[in-house]
C-alpha positions as CSV (number, residue, x, y, z in Angstrom):
1,M,9.9,7.9,11.6
2,A,6.4,6.7,12.2
3,K,5.9,4.1,14.9
4,K,4.9,0.7,13.4
5,K,1.4,-0.4,14.3
6,M,1.0,-3.2,11.7
7,S,3.4,-5.5,9.9
8,A,3.6,-5.5,6.1
9,E,2.1,-9.0,6.0
10,E,-0.8,-7.9,8.1
11,A,-1.3,-4.8,5.9
12,K,-1.3,-7.1,2.8
13,E,-4.0,-9.3,4.2
14,Y,-6.1,-6.3,5.2
15,A,-5.6,-4.8,1.7
16,K,-6.8,-8.1,0.1
17,K,-9.9,-8.0,2.3
18,Y,-10.5,-4.4,1.1
19,G,-10.4,-5.6,-2.5
20,W,-6.8,-5.3,-3.7
21,N,-5.7,-8.1,-6.0
22,F,-1.9,-8.2,-6.1
23,N,-1.9,-10.3,-9.3
24,K,-3.4,-7.3,-11.2
25,D,-2.0,-3.9,-12.1
26,F,-2.4,-1.1,-9.5
27,H,-4.1,1.2,-12.0
28,E,-6.6,-1.4,-13.1
29,Q,-8.2,-1.4,-9.7
30,S,-7.3,1.9,-8.2
31,T,-10.0,4.3,-7.0
32,I,-9.6,7.3,-4.8
33,S,-11.0,5.6,-1.7
34,K,-9.0,2.4,-2.2
35,S,-5.8,4.4,-2.8
36,E,-6.4,6.5,0.3
37,E,-6.9,3.3,2.3
38,L,-3.7,1.8,1.0
39,A,-1.8,5.0,1.8
40,A,-3.2,4.8,5.4
41,L,-2.0,1.3,5.7
42,A,1.4,2.4,4.5
43,K,1.5,4.9,7.3
44,L,0.5,2.3,9.9
45,V,3.4,0.1,8.7
46,G,5.8,3.0,8.7
47,Y,6.4,2.7,5.0
48,K,8.0,5.7,3.2
49,K,8.2,5.9,-0.6
50,P,11.6,6.7,-2.1
51,S,12.3,10.4,-2.0
52,S,13.1,10.5,-5.7
53,S,9.8,8.8,-6.6
54,S,7.2,10.5,-8.8
55,G,4.3,8.3,-8.0
56,S,1.9,8.1,-5.1
57,T,2.6,6.5,-1.8
58,A,-0.3,4.1,-2.4
59,R,1.2,2.9,-5.7
60,Y,4.7,2.4,-4.3
61,F,3.3,0.6,-1.2
62,F,1.2,-1.6,-3.5
63,E,4.4,-2.7,-5.4
64,Y,6.1,-3.2,-2.0
65,L,3.3,-5.5,-0.8
66,K,3.3,-7.5,-4.1
67,K,6.8,-8.6,-3.1
68,K,5.7,-9.8,0.3
């Protein structure tokens, strides 16, 4: 398991500064660079998407952060 370097709450605040709006749909605002940034934040938090998932880590992490 990856060592946590950032809390989910800190990651959400960083994502907001990077332009993510958690009141909108992921796909409405997703670009390759923004998705890569979100996936990098997920790694810093130690987030792992469900093993049975068919979507990207960035999309699952976005939904996870929406709940925070």
